[in-house]
C-alpha positions in Angstrom: -33.3 63.8 -12.4 -36.0 66.2 -13.8 -35.7 65.7 -17.8 -38.7 67.6 -18.5 -37.0 70.9 -19.4 -35.2 69.2 -22.1 -38.8 68.4 -23.6 -40.1 71.7 -23.4 -37.2 73.5 -25.1 -37.1 74.3 -28.8 -33.7 73.7 -29.7 -34.4 76.5 -32.8 -36.9 78.9 -30.3 -35.9 82.4 -28.8 -34.5 82.8 -25.7 -32.7 79.5 -25.0 -29.9 79.5 -27.3 -26.1 77.8 -26.5 -26.7 78.8 -22.8 -29.5 77.0 -22.4 -28.3 73.9 -23.7 -24.8 74.2 -21.5 -27.1 74.2 -18.5 -29.2 71.2 -19.6 -25.8 69.2 -20.1 -24.0 70.2 -17.2 -27.4 69.0 -15.7 -27.5 65.9 -17.2 -24.0 65.1 -16.3 -24.4 65.5 -12.8 -27.2 63.3 -12.4 -25.5 60.6 -14.3 -22.3 60.9 -12.4 -24.5 60.7 -9.1 -26.1 57.3 -10.5 -22.3 55.8 -10.1 -23.0 55.1 -6.2 -19.4 54.9 -5.0 -16.2 57.0 -4.4 -13.9 58.2 -7.3 -11.2 55.6 -7.4 -8.8 58.6 -7.9 -9.9 60.5 -4.8 -11.0 60.7 -1.3 -9.7 57.7 1.9 -8.8 55.0 -0.9 -11.4 52.8 0.0 -12.4 52.2 -3.6 -8.1 51.2 -4.4 -9.1 48.5 -1.7 -12.2 46.5 -3.2 -10.6 47.1 -6.4 -7.6 44.7 -5.7 -9.9 42.3 -3.2 -11.8 41.9 -6.6 -8.6 40.3 -8.7 -8.0 36.8 -9.8 -5.6 35.3 -8.1 -2.4 35.0 -9.5 -2.1 31.1 -8.5 -2.4 28.7 -11.5 -3.1 25.0 -10.6 -2.6 21.9 -13.0 -3.5 18.5 -12.3 -2.2 15.7 -14.3 -3.7 13.7 -16.0 -6.5 15.9 -18.1 -9.9 15.8 -16.6 -12.0 13.0 -17.6 -8.8 11.0 -19.1 -9.1 6.7 -19.0 -6.4 4.2 -18.9 -4.4 6.4 -17.0 -1.4 4.3 -15.4 -1.6 3.4 -11.5 1.6 4.6 -10.7 3.8 8.1 -11.8 1.0 9.5 -13.5 -1.1 11.6 -10.6 0.8 14.8 -10.1 -0.7 18.4 -8.7 1.1 21.5 -9.8 1.3 25.5 -9.4 2.1 28.5 -10.6 2.4 32.0 -9.1 1.8 30.8 -5.3 1.9 27.6 -3.4 -0.3 24.6 -2.8 -2.5 24.9 0.3 -5.0 21.7 -0.1 -5.0 18.7 -1.9 -7.4 16.1 -1.8 -8.1 13.0 -3.9 -11.0 10.2 -3.2 -11.9 7.2 -4.8 -15.6 6.2 -6.0 -16.4 5.3 -2.4 -14.6 7.9 -0.6 -11.7 6.3 -0.1 -8.5 9.2 0.4 -5.1 8.6 -1.1 -2.9 10.2 0.9 0.5 12.3 -0.5 3.1 14.8 0.1 3.6 18.9 -0.7 6.9 19.4 -2.0 8.7 21.4 -3.4 8.2 24.3 -1.4 4.3 23.8 -2.0 4.2 24.1 -5.8 4.2 20.1 -6.5 2.0 17.6 -4.7 2.2 13.6 -5.4 0.3 10.4 -4.0 2.7 8.8 -1.8 1.3 5.5 -2.8 0.1 3.7 -6.1 -3.6 4.0 -6.9 -5.7 0.8 -7.4 -6.8 -0.1 -11.3 -10.0 0.2 -12.7 -11.0 2.9 -10.3 -12.5 6.2 -10.9 -10.8 9.1 -8.8 -11.8 13.1 -8.3 -9.2 15.6 -7.5 -9.9 19.1 -5.5 -6.6 21.4 -5.1 -6.5 24.6 -3.8 -3.7 27.3 -4.1 -3.0 30.4 -2.5 -0.8 33.2 -4.1 1.5 35.7 -2.2 -1.4 38.2 -1.4 -3.4 35.3 0.5 -5.8 34.7 -2.6 -7.3 31.1 -3.6 -7.0 29.4 -6.6 -8.8 26.0 -6.8 -9.0 23.2 -9.7 -10.9 20.2 -10.1 -10.7 17.2 -12.2 -11.8 13.6 -12.4 -10.1 10.5 -14.4 -10.7 6.3 -14.3 -7.2 4.0 -14.3 -6.6 1.6 -16.4 -8.2 -1.7 -16.6 -4.9 -4.5 -16.8 -5.4 -7.2 -19.0 -2.5 -9.5 -17.1 -2.9 -9.9 -13.1 -1.1 -11.0 -9.8 -2.1 -11.8 -6.5 -0.5 -13.5 -2.9 -1.3 -16.7 -1.7 -0.4 -15.6 1.8 0.4 -17.2 5.6 -0.6 -17.0 8.3 -4.4 -16.9 8.1 -6.4 -13.5 9.2 -7.3 -14.0 12.8 -5.1 -16.7 13.2 -3.1 -17.1 16.9 0.7 -18.4 15.8 4.3 -19.3 17.4 6.8 -17.0 18.0 8.4 -18.3 14.8 5.5 -17.6 12.4 7.1 -15.2 9.4 4.2 -13.3 7.4 4.8 -14.9 3.9 3.8 -14.2 0.5 3.8 -16.6 -2.7 2.9 -14.7 -5.9 1.4 -16.2 -9.0 3.8 -14.4 -11.0 7.3 -13.7 -10.8 7.8 -10.1 -9.4 10.5 -8.2 -11.9 9.9 -4.8 -9.8 10.2 -6.0 -5.9 11.0 -2.8 -4.5 7.5 -1.4 -5.8 5.7 -4.6 -4.3 7.2 -5.0 -1.4 6.4 -1.0 -0.7 2.5 -1.8 -1.3 2.6 -4.4 1.9 2.8 -2.8 5.2 3.1 -4.6 8.6 2.9 -2.8 11.7 2.5 -4.6 15.4 1.9 -4.0 18.6 4.1 -3.7 20.8 6.0 -2.0 17.9 8.9 -3.7 16.5 11.0 -3.6 13.2 10.3 -5.8 10.5 11.8 -6.5 7.3 10.9 -8.6 4.3 13.0 -10.5 2.8 12.6 -12.4 -1.3 13.5 -15.9 -2.0 13.1 -15.8 -5.7 11.2 -13.6 -7.8 7.9 -14.9 -6.3 8.1 -15.3 -2.4 8.5 -12.5 -0.2 8.8 -13.3 4.0 8.4 -10.5 6.9 10.1 -11.3 10.1 11.5 -9.4 13.3 15.2 -9.4 14.3 14.2 -12.3 16.9 11.8 -14.5 17.3 8.4 -12.4 17.8 7.5 -11.4 21.6 4.7 -13.6 23.0 1.2 -11.6 22.6 2.2 -8.9 19.6 -0.4 -8.4 17.4 0.1 -7.9 13.9 -1.5 -6.2 11.4 -1.2 -6.7 7.7 -2.1 -4.2 4.4 -1.5 -6.4 1.8 -2.6 -3.3 -0.9 -1.4 -4.9 -4.2 -4.4 -3.2 -6.6 -2.9 -1.6 -9.3 0.6 -2.6 -8.5 2.8 -3.4 -11.4 4.7 -6.2 -10.6 6.0 -7.2 -13.7 5.8 -5.1 -16.6 2.1 -5.5 -17.6 1.1 -7.5 -15.1 -0.6 -5.7 -12.0 -1.8 -6.8 -9.1 -5.5 -7.3 -8.2 -5.5 -8.0 -4.6 -6.2 -5.7 -1.4 -6.6 -7.0 1.9 -5.8 -6.1 5.7 -5.3 -9.1 7.9 -4.6 -9.4 11.7 -3.0 -12.6 13.7 -1.7 -12.6 17.2 1.6 -14.3 18.8 0.2 -17.0 21.0 2.9 -18.2 24.1 6.5 -18.7 23.4 7.4 -22.8 22.4 10.6 -23.7 21.3 11.6 -27.0 21.2 15.3 -28.2 20.9 16.2 -31.6 19.4 19.4 -33.1 20.3 20.5 -35.8 17.7 23.3 -37.1 19.7 21.1 -37.9 22.6 17.9 -38.4 20.9 15.9 -36.2 23.4 13.4 -33.1 22.7 13.2 -30.6 25.4 10.4 -28.7 24.9 10.6 -25.0 26.7 7.4 -22.7 26.9 8.3 -18.9 28.1 11.7 -20.3 28.3 11.1 -23.0 30.8 11.6 -26.7 30.0 8.3 -28.3 30.0 9.0 -31.8 29.4 11.9 -33.6 27.6 11.1 -36.5 25.4 12.5 -39.3 24.1 13.1 -39.0 20.0 14.6 -40.7 17.1 16.1 -38.8 14.3 17.6 -39.9 10.3 20.2 -42.8 10.3 23.6 -42.0 9.1 22.8 -41.3 5.4 19.4 -40.1 6.1 20.1 -37.8 8.5 17.8 -34.7 9.7 18.7 -31.0 8.9 19.8 -29.0 11.7 18.9 -25.3 12.4 15.6 -23.7 13.5 12.6 -24.9 11.8 8.5 -23.5 12.0 5.7 -25.6 12.0 3.9 -24.7 8.8 0.8 -28.0 8.8 -1.0 -29.7 11.4 -1.8 -32.9 10.2 -3.6 -35.4 12.5 -2.9 -38.4 10.4 -1.3 -38.4 6.8 0.9 -41.0 4.5 4.0 -40.8 3.7 6.0 -42.3 0.5 9.3 -42.1 -0.1 8.5 -41.8 -3.9 7.4 -37.7 -3.2 10.7 -37.3 -1.3 13.1 -39.3 -3.8 13.4 -42.2 -1.6 11.9 -44.8 -3.8 9.8 -47.4 -2.7 11.4 -47.7 0.3 8.0 -46.8 2.7 5.0 -45.8 2.4 2.9 -45.4 5.4 -0.8 -44.4 4.9 -1.6 -43.7 8.4 1.1 -41.3 9.7 -0.2 -40.0 13.2 0.3 -36.5 14.5 2.1 -35.2 12.1 3.8 -31.8 11.7 5.4 -30.6 8.5 9.1 -28.5 9.2 9.9 -28.4 5.6 8.5 -27.7 2.4 11.0 -30.8 1.2 8.9 -33.1 3.5 10.5 -33.3 6.9 8.5 -33.4 9.6 8.2 -34.1 13.4 6.0 -37.0 13.9 4.6 -39.6 15.9 5.9 -43.5 15.2 4.2 -46.6 16.3 6.9 -48.6 14.1 10.0 -47.5 15.6 10.7 -50.2 18.3 13.2 -49.0 21.0 14.7 -46.7 19.1 13.2 -43.6 21.3 15.4 -42.0 23.3 18.3 -44.5 22.1 19.2 -44.8 18.1 18.7 -43.0 14.9 16.3 -44.8 12.4 14.2 -42.3 10.9 14.6 -41.0 6.8 15.0 -37.9 8.1 12.0 -37.2 10.3 12.0 -36.2 13.7 10.2 -39.2 15.5 8.3 -39.7 18.6 6.4 -43.1 20.1 3.0 -43.0 19.0 -0.1 -45.9 18.9 -1.2 -47.1 15.3 -4.7 -44.9 14.6 -3.0 -42.4 17.1 -5.6 -42.5 19.6 -3.9 -42.6 22.5 -3.6 -39.2 24.4 -0.9 -40.5 26.5 1.5 -40.7 24.3 4.6 -37.9 23.3 3.4 -37.5 19.8 0.2 -36.9 21.2 0.9 -34.8 23.9 3.2 -32.8 21.5 0.9 -32.3 18.8 -1.7 -30.8 21.6 0.7 -28.5 23.0 1.9 -27.1 19.5 0.6 -24.7 17.0 1.7 -23.5 13.7 4.6 -20.8 13.6 6.2 -22.8 17.0 9.8 -23.7 15.9 11.8 -26.9 16.4 15.9 -26.4 16.9 17.5 -29.7 15.7 21.3 -29.9 16.6 24.0 -32.0 16.1 23.0 -34.2 13.2 25.3 -35.1 10.4 24.1 -33.0 7.9 24.2 -28.7 7.4 21.7 -26.5 8.3 18.2 -26.2 6.8 17.9 -23.7 3.5 15.9 -20.7 4.7 13.7 -21.1 1.9 13.1 -24.7 2.7 9.7 -24.3 4.1 9.2 -21.1 6.8 12.6 -21.3 8.0 14.4 -17.3 7.3 15.7 -17.6 10.9 18.3 -19.4 9.8 19.9 -16.4 8.1 22.0 -13.6 9.8 19.2 -10.3 10.5 22.6 -8.4 8.4 21.8 -11.1 5.5 17.7 -11.1 6.1 17.9 -7.2 5.1 19.6 -7.0 2.3 
């Protein structure tokens, strides 16, 4: 632009007049228009219109609950992501360590919720992206911290991580507090198996939860349990503070059948009888339970005192060898060095299953030692033809005495 004619013109001078001013104004208008650098949006090939549309803000609006910076957030049902004017295309939630929280977009794309509870006392970061009907993106970011509970609970479980157990072994958890929200707690425990098999949980009271398949485990099955109790509200105001993944393996199939009438026990491995052992079971008035009982503890030597099981001072044997627990109430299958000729002939115990042994349990040739050495936690002992009822399913790890339909209730 050449502005010198303006400075050289004299508004009041002769020979310029109004026509000269009009010419100068026209020159300025032309120059200013040329400095715009773009097409007239009302004319041409329409490229200017398209560019203007691309620059518009997305009509999708993302909202994240709780608000960013919130503290003391509940671990369940508090986190939600919603969008208006569009659909969610991405939601990422991670904790401070980068672990991702799974969730699902629902409602035709307008909402997202986590598929599990959150951990307690943990900071989370949320990143959400949505698109409107023309594909334009809108994003929102937020962070918040969950509550730190004053009251907590944990679960004590069996079997141990890394163990190899028998085919009757359930995964059993006993909680330190009575649970009043059982569905939330059960949902937080996942059991996966290889090969795959349906595994269901069953509550015994409000402080114990056992998991098992319909039938005994198949030998060689690998079981992985994710015990994700951290942040689960087990009862009002009481939250879990435990997260552990553990694995165990099912060993060979050993099931031993005790016939209280014949005074024998047939030991089977993988369906074949490998040994028949003379035994003695509960004498009249002290009969052994019938039913399927799972080995839960092995003791090379232990003390057995009748006072601990309601039998007063009837016996107190300080060195019972080769003892394997079958019930919480005190039923064992164990070595017996004081039974004389009872084994295979008559029932003489106070409810336990006795096998011939020697005092001190030093001999490897006696039946009790052989059975002890060939047994593992989780093996099954089935008692039949005793003069007592079937053992209660919660008396030890003995849920196999329930039908599958009862178990799943």
